[in-house]
C-alpha positions as CSV (number, residue, x, y, z in Angstrom):
1,M,48.1,-3.7,45.0
2,K,49.5,-0.5,43.5
3,R,51.6,-2.5,41.0
4,I,48.5,-4.2,39.7
5,N,46.7,-0.9,39.2
6,Y,49.6,0.5,37.4
7,L,49.8,-2.5,35.1
8,A,46.0,-2.4,34.4
9,S,46.3,1.3,33.5
10,F,49.2,0.6,31.2
11,L,47.4,-2.1,29.4
12,F,44.3,0.0,29.0
13,A,46.3,2.9,27.6
14,A,48.0,0.6,25.2
15,V,44.7,-0.8,23.9
16,L,43.4,2.7,23.6
17,L,46.4,4.0,21.6
18,S,46.2,0.9,19.4
19,S,42.6,1.5,18.6
20,C,43.1,5.2,17.9
21,G,46.2,4.4,15.8
22,G,44.2,1.9,13.7
23,L,41.5,4.5,13.0
24,D,44.0,7.2,12.2
25,K,45.8,4.9,9.8
26,M,42.5,4.1,8.0
27,K,41.8,7.8,7.7
28,E,45.2,8.6,6.4
29,E,45.1,5.8,3.8
30,A,41.4,6.2,2.8
31,S,42.4,7.9,-0.4
32,N,43.9,4.5,-1.5
33,I,40.4,3.1,-2.0
34,Q,39.6,3.1,-5.7
35,Y,36.1,4.0,-6.8
36,S,34.4,3.8,-10.2
37,V,30.9,5.2,-10.9
38,T,28.5,4.4,-13.7
39,P,27.6,6.6,-15.4
40,G,30.8,8.7,-15.0
41,V,28.6,11.8,-14.9
42,L,25.3,11.2,-13.3
43,E,22.2,11.5,-15.5
44,M,18.6,12.1,-15.0
45,H,16.2,9.8,-16.8
46,A,12.4,9.6,-16.1
47,A,12.8,12.0,-13.2
48,T,15.3,9.7,-11.5
49,I,19.0,9.6,-11.1
50,K,20.5,6.1,-11.0
51,Y,24.0,5.3,-9.8
52,D,26.3,2.3,-9.6
53,I,29.4,2.6,-7.4
54,K,32.1,0.0,-7.2
55,G,34.9,0.4,-4.7
56,D,38.1,-1.6,-4.2
57,I,39.5,-1.8,-0.6
58,P,43.2,-2.2,-0.8
59,A,45.1,-4.8,1.2
60,E,46.2,-4.0,4.8
61,W,43.7,-1.1,5.0
62,F,40.7,-2.6,6.7
63,N,41.6,-3.0,10.4
64,K,40.6,-6.5,11.7
65,K,38.7,-4.9,14.6
66,A,37.0,-2.1,12.6
67,I,33.4,-1.6,11.4
68,V,33.0,0.9,8.6
69,E,29.8,2.4,7.3
70,F,30.1,3.8,3.7
71,I,27.6,6.5,2.9
72,P,27.0,7.8,-0.7
73,V,25.8,11.4,-0.6
74,Y,24.7,13.7,-3.4
75,K,25.4,17.3,-2.6
76,Y,23.7,20.1,-4.4
77,D,22.7,23.8,-3.9
78,G,23.7,23.8,-0.2
79,R,21.7,20.6,0.4
80,E,22.3,16.9,0.2
81,E,20.6,13.7,-0.5
82,V,21.9,10.9,1.8
83,L,21.7,7.6,-0.1
84,E,21.5,4.1,1.1
85,S,24.6,3.2,3.1
86,K,26.4,-0.2,3.6
87,I,28.3,-1.5,6.6
88,F,31.4,-3.7,6.4
89,Q,33.5,-5.3,9.1
90,G,37.0,-6.5,9.8
91,E,37.7,-10.2,10.1
92,N,37.9,-10.1,14.0
93,V,34.5,-8.4,14.5
94,E,31.7,-10.6,15.7
95,A,28.7,-9.2,13.7
96,N,26.7,-10.0,10.6
97,N,28.1,-7.5,8.1
98,K,30.2,-8.4,5.0
99,V,33.8,-9.1,6.0
100,I,36.7,-7.3,4.3
101,G,40.0,-9.2,4.9
102,F,43.0,-7.3,6.2
103,E,45.5,-9.1,4.0
104,S,43.3,-9.3,0.9
105,G,41.1,-6.2,0.9
106,G,38.0,-6.6,-1.2
107,P,35.2,-5.1,-3.3
108,I,32.3,-2.9,-2.1
109,E,29.3,-2.2,-4.3
110,F,26.4,0.3,-4.2
111,A,23.5,0.6,-6.7
112,G,20.5,2.7,-6.3
113,E,18.4,5.7,-7.4
114,F,16.9,8.9,-6.1
115,A,14.2,11.3,-7.3
116,Y,15.5,14.2,-9.3
117,Q,14.8,17.8,-8.3
118,E,15.5,20.8,-10.5
119,A,18.1,22.1,-8.0
120,M,20.1,18.9,-8.5
121,K,21.1,19.9,-12.0
122,N,24.5,20.8,-10.6
123,G,26.0,18.8,-7.8
124,E,28.4,16.0,-7.0
125,L,28.3,12.5,-5.7
126,E,30.7,11.7,-2.8
127,M,31.4,8.8,-0.6
128,R,31.6,9.3,3.2
129,A,32.8,6.7,5.7
130,V,32.6,6.4,9.4
131,A,35.0,3.9,11.0
132,T,34.5,2.4,14.5
133,I,36.9,0.3,16.6
134,K,35.3,-0.7,19.9
135,D,33.8,2.5,21.3
136,K,35.9,4.9,19.2
137,T,34.5,6.4,16.0
138,L,36.2,8.5,13.4
139,D,34.8,10.2,10.2
140,L,37.1,9.4,7.3
141,L,37.8,12.1,4.7
142,P,35.0,12.2,2.0
143,E,35.9,11.2,-1.5
144,K,34.3,12.9,-4.6
145,L,33.1,10.3,-7.0
146,A,31.2,12.0,-9.8
147,D,29.6,15.2,-11.0
148,G,25.9,15.4,-11.8
149,A,23.5,15.6,-13.2
150,I,23.0,15.7,-16.9
151,S,19.3,16.5,-17.4
152,T,19.0,16.7,-21.2
153,P,15.7,14.7,-21.2
154,L,14.1,17.8,-19.5
155,L,14.6,19.6,-22.8
156,V,11.5,17.7,-24.1
157,M,8.9,20.1,-25.5
158,V,5.6,19.3,-23.8
159,D,3.6,20.4,-26.8
160,P,1.1,17.6,-27.4
161,M,-1.0,17.8,-30.5
162,A,-4.7,18.4,-30.2
163,I,-6.9,17.3,-33.0
164,A,-9.8,19.1,-34.6
165,A,-12.7,17.0,-35.9
166,K,-13.1,17.2,-39.7
167,D,-16.0,18.9,-41.4
168,N,-18.0,17.3,-44.2
169,F,-18.4,20.5,-46.1
170,Q,-18.7,20.1,-49.9
171,R,-18.7,23.1,-52.2
172,V,-20.6,21.1,-54.8
173,I,-23.3,18.6,-53.7
174,S,-24.5,16.3,-56.4
175,E,-28.1,15.0,-56.3
176,T,-29.9,12.6,-58.6
177,K,-33.5,11.6,-59.1
178,E,-34.7,8.6,-61.0
179,A,-38.1,7.6,-62.5
180,D,-39.5,5.0,-64.9
181,I,-42.0,5.3,-67.7
182,H,-43.7,2.0,-68.5
183,Y,-45.3,1.1,-71.8
184,T,-47.8,-1.4,-73.0
185,I,-46.8,-4.2,-75.2
186,Q,-45.6,-3.1,-78.7
187,R,-46.3,0.5,-77.9
188,S,-44.0,3.6,-77.4
189,D,-46.5,6.4,-76.5
190,V,-46.3,7.9,-73.0
191,R,-49.6,7.3,-71.3
192,K,-51.1,10.0,-69.1
193,S,-51.6,7.4,-66.3
194,E,-47.8,6.9,-66.2
195,L,-47.2,10.6,-65.7
196,K,-49.3,10.4,-62.5
197,A,-47.0,7.9,-60.8
198,D,-45.2,8.9,-57.6
199,D,-41.7,8.6,-59.0
200,I,-42.6,10.8,-62.1
201,A,-44.2,13.4,-59.8
202,A,-41.0,13.4,-57.6
203,L,-38.8,13.8,-60.6
204,E,-40.8,16.8,-61.9
205,D,-40.6,18.5,-58.5
206,F,-36.9,17.9,-58.4
207,V,-36.5,19.4,-61.9
208,K,-38.7,22.3,-61.0
209,L,-36.7,23.2,-57.9
210,A,-33.4,23.0,-59.9
211,N,-34.8,25.4,-62.5
212,E,-36.0,27.8,-59.8
213,T,-32.9,27.7,-57.6
214,A,-30.0,30.0,-58.6
215,N,-27.2,27.9,-57.2
216,E,-28.4,24.6,-58.8
217,E,-27.6,23.5,-62.3
218,F,-28.2,20.3,-64.4
219,K,-25.1,18.2,-64.8
220,G,-26.4,15.1,-66.4
221,I,-29.6,13.7,-68.0
222,E,-29.8,10.0,-68.9
223,I,-32.6,8.2,-70.7
224,S,-32.2,4.4,-71.2
225,A,-35.1,2.8,-73.1
226,Y,-35.8,-0.9,-73.2
227,A,-37.9,-3.5,-74.9
228,S,-38.8,-6.8,-73.3
229,P,-37.0,-9.9,-74.8
230,D,-40.1,-11.3,-76.4
231,G,-41.2,-10.9,-80.0
232,P,-39.1,-10.3,-83.1
233,E,-35.7,-8.7,-82.5
234,K,-36.2,-6.0,-85.2
235,L,-39.5,-5.0,-83.7
236,N,-38.0,-4.7,-80.3
237,E,-35.1,-2.6,-81.7
238,R,-37.6,-0.2,-83.3
239,L,-39.7,-0.1,-80.1
240,S,-36.7,0.7,-77.8
241,E,-35.7,3.5,-80.1
242,Q,-39.2,5.0,-80.3
243,R,-39.5,4.7,-76.5
244,K,-36.3,6.6,-76.1
245,K,-37.6,9.4,-78.3
246,T,-41.0,9.7,-76.5
247,A,-39.2,9.7,-73.1
248,D,-36.8,12.4,-74.3
249,K,-39.7,14.5,-75.7
250,Y,-41.5,14.3,-72.3
251,L,-38.4,15.1,-70.3
252,A,-37.5,18.0,-72.6
253,K,-40.8,19.7,-71.7
254,V,-40.2,19.2,-68.0
255,I,-36.7,20.5,-68.0
256,G,-37.2,23.2,-70.6
257,K,-34.8,21.9,-73.1
258,T,-35.4,24.8,-75.4
259,K,-33.4,26.9,-72.8
260,V,-30.4,24.7,-73.1
261,N,-28.0,25.6,-76.0
262,K,-27.0,22.9,-78.4
263,E,-23.4,22.5,-77.1
264,D,-24.6,22.1,-73.5
265,A,-27.3,19.7,-74.6
266,E,-24.7,17.4,-76.3
267,T,-22.7,17.3,-73.1
268,L,-25.7,17.1,-70.8
269,Y,-27.8,14.4,-72.5
270,N,-27.0,10.7,-72.7
271,L,-29.6,8.7,-74.5
272,K,-29.4,5.0,-75.2
273,S,-31.7,2.1,-76.1
274,T,-31.6,-1.7,-75.5
275,S,-33.6,-3.7,-77.9
276,E,-34.0,-6.8,-75.7
277,D,-33.3,-6.4,-72.0
278,W,-32.1,-9.9,-71.1
279,D,-30.1,-8.6,-68.2
280,G,-33.1,-7.0,-66.7
281,F,-35.1,-10.2,-67.4
282,K,-32.5,-12.3,-65.6
283,T,-32.5,-10.0,-62.6
284,L,-36.3,-10.0,-62.2
285,V,-36.6,-13.7,-62.6
286,G,-33.8,-14.3,-60.1
287,A,-35.6,-12.1,-57.5
288,S,-39.0,-13.7,-58.1
289,T,-40.8,-16.7,-56.6
290,I,-41.6,-18.3,-60.0
291,E,-41.8,-22.0,-59.6
292,D,-39.5,-22.8,-62.5
293,K,-37.1,-19.9,-62.1
294,D,-34.1,-22.1,-61.8
295,L,-34.9,-23.8,-65.0
296,I,-35.3,-20.4,-66.7
297,L,-32.0,-19.2,-65.4
298,R,-30.4,-22.4,-66.6
299,V,-31.7,-21.7,-70.1
300,L,-30.2,-18.2,-70.0
301,S,-26.8,-19.6,-69.0
302,M,-26.9,-22.3,-71.6
303,Y,-27.9,-20.3,-74.6
304,S,-26.8,-16.8,-75.8
305,D,-28.9,-16.7,-79.0
306,P,-32.0,-14.6,-78.1
307,V,-34.3,-16.5,-80.5
308,V,-33.3,-19.9,-79.0
309,R,-33.7,-18.4,-75.5
310,E,-37.2,-17.2,-76.2
311,K,-38.2,-20.5,-77.8
312,E,-36.9,-22.6,-74.9
313,I,-38.6,-20.4,-72.3
314,K,-41.9,-20.5,-74.2
315,N,-41.7,-24.3,-74.1
316,I,-42.1,-24.0,-70.3
317,S,-45.8,-23.3,-71.1
318,A,-47.2,-23.0,-67.5
319,T,-44.5,-20.6,-66.5
320,Y,-44.5,-18.5,-69.6
321,K,-47.9,-17.1,-68.7
322,V,-46.5,-15.9,-65.4
323,L,-43.6,-14.3,-67.2
324,A,-45.9,-12.5,-69.6
325,D,-48.1,-11.2,-66.8
326,D,-45.6,-10.3,-64.1
327,I,-42.1,-10.0,-65.5
328,L,-42.1,-8.8,-69.1
329,P,-44.3,-5.7,-68.5
330,Q,-41.7,-4.4,-66.1
331,L,-39.1,-4.5,-68.8
332,R,-41.1,-2.3,-71.3
333,R,-39.8,1.0,-70.0
334,S,-37.6,4.1,-70.2
335,E,-35.4,4.8,-67.2
336,L,-35.0,8.6,-66.5
337,L,-32.1,9.9,-64.4
338,V,-31.5,13.6,-63.8
339,K,-28.4,14.8,-62.0
340,V,-28.2,18.3,-60.4
341,D,-25.2,20.0,-58.8
342,K,-25.9,22.3,-56.0
343,M,-23.3,25.0,-55.7
344,G,-22.3,26.0,-52.1
345,Y,-21.3,29.4,-50.7
346,S,-17.9,30.7,-51.7
347,D,-15.2,31.0,-49.0
348,S,-15.7,34.8,-48.7
349,I,-19.4,34.4,-48.2
350,I,-19.0,31.7,-45.6
351,L,-16.5,33.8,-43.7
352,D,-18.8,36.8,-43.8
353,F,-21.7,34.8,-42.5
354,A,-19.6,33.1,-39.9
355,A,-18.5,36.5,-38.5
356,N,-21.8,38.4,-38.8
357,N,-24.7,35.9,-39.1
358,P,-23.6,32.4,-38.2
359,D,-27.2,31.2,-37.9
360,T,-27.3,31.3,-41.7
361,L,-24.8,28.4,-42.0
362,N,-25.4,24.7,-41.5
363,I,-23.2,22.7,-39.2
364,E,-20.8,21.6,-42.0
365,E,-20.4,25.2,-43.2
366,L,-19.7,26.4,-39.6
367,L,-17.1,23.7,-39.0
368,Y,-15.5,24.6,-42.3
369,A,-15.6,28.3,-41.4
370,G,-13.8,27.5,-38.1
371,K,-11.0,25.8,-40.1
372,L,-10.9,28.6,-42.6
373,I,-11.0,31.7,-40.4
374,E,-7.8,33.2,-39.1
375,G,-7.1,34.0,-35.4
376,L,-7.9,31.8,-32.4
377,E,-10.4,34.1,-30.9
378,A,-12.3,34.3,-34.2
379,K,-12.2,30.5,-34.5
380,A,-13.5,30.1,-30.9
381,A,-16.4,32.4,-31.7
382,V,-17.4,30.4,-34.7
383,Y,-17.2,27.1,-32.9
384,T,-19.1,28.6,-29.9
385,A,-21.9,29.6,-32.4
386,A,-21.9,26.0,-33.7
387,T,-22.3,24.6,-30.2
388,V,-25.3,26.9,-29.6
389,K,-27.1,26.2,-32.9
390,Y,-26.1,22.5,-33.0
391,A,-26.0,21.5,-29.4
392,G,-26.0,17.8,-30.3
393,C,-22.9,17.9,-32.5
394,F,-19.9,16.5,-30.6
395,R,-17.5,17.9,-33.3
396,A,-18.6,21.5,-32.5
397,F,-17.7,21.0,-28.8
398,N,-14.5,19.1,-29.6
399,N,-13.3,21.9,-32.0
400,L,-14.1,24.6,-29.5
401,A,-12.0,22.6,-27.0
402,Y,-9.3,22.3,-29.6
403,T,-9.2,26.1,-30.1
404,N,-9.1,26.6,-26.3
405,I,-6.2,24.3,-26.0
406,L,-4.3,26.3,-28.6
407,Q,-5.1,29.4,-26.6
408,G,-4.0,27.8,-23.3
409,N,-7.5,27.9,-21.9
410,L,-7.3,24.5,-20.4
411,A,-10.2,24.8,-18.0
412,D,-12.6,25.9,-20.8
413,A,-11.2,23.2,-23.0
414,K,-11.9,20.6,-20.4
415,V,-15.6,21.7,-20.0
416,A,-16.1,21.5,-23.8
417,L,-14.4,18.1,-24.0
418,E,-16.6,16.7,-21.2
419,K,-19.7,17.8,-23.2
420,A,-18.3,16.3,-26.4
421,N,-17.6,13.1,-24.6
422,E,-21.2,13.0,-23.3
423,L,-22.4,13.2,-26.9
424,K,-20.0,10.6,-28.2
425,E,-18.2,8.8,-25.4
426,G,-15.0,7.1,-26.3
427,D,-14.4,8.9,-29.6
428,A,-10.7,8.7,-30.4
429,I,-10.3,12.4,-31.2
430,I,-12.0,13.5,-28.0
431,T,-10.0,11.0,-26.0
432,N,-6.7,12.3,-27.5
433,N,-7.7,15.9,-26.6
434,L,-8.5,14.9,-23.1
435,G,-5.0,13.4,-22.9
436,V,-3.6,16.7,-24.2
437,V,-5.3,18.7,-21.5
438,A,-4.1,16.2,-18.8
439,L,-0.5,16.3,-20.0
440,M,-0.5,20.1,-20.1
441,E,-1.8,20.1,-16.6
442,G,1.0,17.9,-15.5
443,D,-1.0,14.6,-15.1
444,K,1.2,12.4,-17.2
445,E,-0.3,9.0,-16.2
446,T,-3.9,10.1,-17.1
447,A,-2.6,11.6,-20.3
448,K,-0.8,8.3,-21.2
449,S,-4.0,6.3,-20.5
450,H,-6.0,8.6,-22.8
451,F,-3.4,8.5,-25.6
452,L,-3.2,4.7,-25.5
453,N,-7.0,4.6,-25.9
454,A,-6.9,7.0,-28.8
455,T,-4.5,5.4,-31.2
456,D,-7.2,5.3,-34.0
457,A,-7.1,9.1,-34.1
458,G,-3.9,9.1,-36.2
459,N,-0.3,10.4,-36.2
460,A,-0.9,13.1,-33.7
461,V,-1.5,10.5,-31.0
462,D,1.9,8.8,-31.9
463,Y,3.6,12.2,-31.4
464,N,1.9,12.6,-28.0
465,L,2.9,9.1,-26.9
466,G,6.5,9.9,-28.0
467,I,6.5,12.8,-25.5
468,I,5.3,10.5,-22.8
469,N,8.0,8.0,-23.6
470,I,10.7,10.6,-23.4
471,M,9.4,11.6,-20.0
472,D,9.4,7.9,-19.0
473,G,12.9,7.4,-20.2
474,E,11.8,5.0,-23.0
475,Y,13.9,6.6,-25.7
476,E,13.8,3.8,-28.3
477,A,10.0,3.6,-28.0
478,A,9.9,7.4,-28.4
479,V,11.9,7.3,-31.6
480,N,9.4,4.7,-33.0
481,Y,6.4,6.9,-32.1
482,F,8.1,9.9,-33.7
483,Q,8.9,8.2,-37.0
484,N,6.3,10.2,-39.0
485,H,7.3,13.5,-37.3
486,K,10.4,15.6,-38.0
487,E,10.3,17.8,-34.8
488,F,12.6,19.0,-32.0
489,N,11.4,16.1,-29.9
490,T,12.2,13.6,-32.6
491,A,15.8,14.7,-32.6
492,L,15.9,14.8,-28.8
493,A,14.6,11.2,-28.6
494,M,17.2,10.1,-31.1
495,L,20.0,11.8,-29.1
496,L,18.8,10.2,-25.9
497,A,18.7,6.8,-27.6
498,G,22.3,7.2,-28.6
499,K,21.5,7.9,-32.3
500,N,23.7,11.0,-32.5
501,D,24.1,11.1,-36.3
502,S,20.3,10.6,-36.9
503,A,19.6,13.3,-34.3
504,N,21.9,15.7,-36.1
505,K,20.3,15.1,-39.5
506,T,16.8,15.4,-38.0
507,I,17.4,18.7,-36.2
508,D,18.8,20.1,-39.5
509,V,15.4,19.8,-41.1
510,V,13.4,21.2,-38.2
511,E,12.3,24.9,-38.4
512,K,15.5,27.0,-38.1
513,D,14.3,30.2,-36.4
514,V,13.9,28.6,-32.9
515,P,16.6,29.1,-30.3
516,M,16.2,25.7,-28.7
517,N,16.8,24.0,-32.0
518,Y,20.3,25.5,-32.1
519,Y,20.8,24.7,-28.5
520,L,20.0,21.1,-29.1
521,K,22.2,21.0,-32.1
522,A,25.1,22.3,-29.9
523,V,24.4,19.5,-27.4
524,I,24.3,16.9,-30.2
525,N,27.7,18.1,-31.5
526,A,29.1,18.2,-28.0
527,R,28.4,14.4,-27.8
528,I,29.8,13.9,-31.2
529,G,32.9,15.9,-30.3
530,D,32.6,18.6,-33.0
531,E,33.9,21.7,-31.2
532,G,33.4,24.1,-34.1
533,A,29.7,23.1,-34.5
534,V,29.2,23.3,-30.7
535,M,30.4,26.9,-30.6
536,S,28.7,28.0,-33.8
537,N,25.2,26.6,-32.8
538,L,25.5,27.8,-29.2
539,T,26.4,31.3,-30.4
540,T,23.3,31.4,-32.6
541,A,21.1,30.0,-29.8
542,V,22.2,32.6,-27.2
543,E,21.9,35.4,-29.8
544,K,18.3,34.5,-30.3
545,D,17.6,33.9,-26.6
546,A,20.1,35.4,-24.1
547,D,18.5,33.4,-21.2
548,L,20.2,30.3,-22.7
549,K,23.6,31.6,-21.6
550,L,22.9,30.6,-18.0
551,M,21.6,27.2,-19.0
552,A,24.6,26.5,-21.2
553,K,27.1,27.8,-18.5
554,T,26.1,25.0,-16.1
555,D,24.9,22.3,-18.6
556,L,27.2,19.3,-18.1
557,E,26.7,18.4,-21.7
558,F,29.3,21.1,-22.3
559,R,31.6,20.1,-19.4
560,N,34.5,19.5,-21.7
561,Y,34.3,23.1,-22.8
562,F,33.9,24.9,-19.4
563,E,37.5,26.0,-19.6
564,N,37.4,26.8,-23.3
565,D,37.9,30.6,-23.9
566,T,35.4,30.6,-26.8
567,F,32.8,28.9,-24.7
568,K,33.3,31.3,-21.8
569,A,32.9,34.2,-24.1
570,I,29.6,32.8,-25.4
571,V,28.0,32.2,-22.0
572,E,29.4,35.2,-20.1
C-alpha cells in the first residue's frame, strides 16, 4: 500500500513540475512573439484612438495544454485603459478558443478603439498575457507595442463664423414721379381740366417737396410728347413738337426753371417728340377688347408705311369708330417724368446720431451705423437701440446676437437669436448663428444640424462645417469646405488629409503674427522631414508664446527630435 502512495505522489509531482516548466518556458520565450501595430504611433481622430495589432506566435512556443489570454492595455498618466482581450488555446485543450499549433505557431490579431482623454496624450500601448495550464496561472512579461497618442486634430481652432444681417442703407435714394397731359384732337394747348387730374396734382406735390427739402435735388426731367397715328404725318409732327413745348412751359413753372442755370438745364432736361405713336397704338389695341383687334394687329405687322396702315385700318369701318373714341385720344399726350435724388446723412452724422440720439435714425441707418461704428460695446448699444425702436425687425436681433457672440456673451446671444427666430423662423443667417452658439458651448451635434440647414447663408457656413468635419475626423471633406478660406484650420485640414505640401503653402499665407501658425508650420515640416524649418518655426512659436514649450516637449509630432540638442534647447 505504501508503494502505491509513493508512486502516486511521484507521478503528481512530475505532472506539476511539467506544468510549471511549460509556463516558465512560455514566459522566458514570450519576447519571441513578433508584434506590429498600425499606426506605428497611436493617433487620435474624432476623439477616438483606433489600433490594429498583429502578432506572430513562433513555433514551439504555445504549449499544447496551455490557455493564454492576451490583453492590450494603454497606459497613461499613472492610469490605464484595459482593452478588449482575446483567448487562445493549445491543441490539446478542450475548449472553444482559437487554437495555436505547437509545431506551427500562428497569428493573433486585435483591432479596436477607445475614447480619447486629454491625459492620454502621452502614453504607451503594451500587450499583457496570462498563461494557464490546468490550475496553474502565470503572468507573462508585458511587451511594449507603441507610443501614443498624436493628437494634432485637437489643434483645430473652434472659431466658427457668425454672420451679421445686411443693411439696405442707401446714401442716395432716387425717386420718380410720372404724369400725363392729354390733348384734344389737333390741339397742343394745356387745358385747365387736365391740370386738375390726380397724377398732375401728385406730380406738383412731389416737385414742391423736392424744392423745399434741403437734401433733395432734381436729377432728371423728361418730357415725351406724342401725336396719335391718324391724320397727315406733317401735321402730327408739328403737333407733337408743339405739345412738347407747352408741356415744357407748364413744367418749367412748376419746377421753377428760372432757378436752374443753363448748364444744369442742359444736363437735367430731356425733351423728345414722336409724331405718330404707332407703338403706343399697338400696345393699347393689344390690351383692349375690340372685336377686330387681331385683324388690326395683323395690319400693323404686315405694313410699315404709316399711310398704308392708316388706310387699311380705316377700311375696318365699324371698328375705326371705336378706335377714334377709345384708343386714339389716349395717344394725344405728353408724358412727364421727374427724377429726384434724396441725399442721406453722412457717415459722421449717422455715427453721432447713433451714439447720442438713435431714435433719429431709421432701421436701415441704425443697422448701417452698427456696421460702421468701432468697438463691440458700441455696436451692441446701437443694435440694442434698433431692437427697441424696431421690435419687429429680425435683423436687429440677429445683429445684436452677432455682436454678443464676438464678445463671448453666449447666453445673451442665444436670447437675441431666439427672438430673431420667432420673427423669421428658419432664416439661414439666424440658423447659422444658432449653430455658432451651440458649437462654442460644446454641443457639436446641434451645431452641425444648424449649419447643414443654413448653407444658403454663404461661405461662413462652409467654414463652420469645415471645423465640424475636422472634429469628426473627416479631413478630405473639411478641405473641401475650406476651399474658399485661407485660414489656420484650412492648413490643419490639409495636413490631416495627408496634403503636406498644400498645408505648408497655405499656412504661409495665413496671418503671420500668431504663435500657433508657427507651431503648425513646425508640425507640417516635421512630417515633411525638414529639420531646419522645424527648429526655425518652433523657435518663433515659443518666442511669441512660452506656453508652447511644454506642448512641443511632449508632442509626438516631434518625436524624432526629442533627443536633438537644438530641440531640447528650444523647449527647455
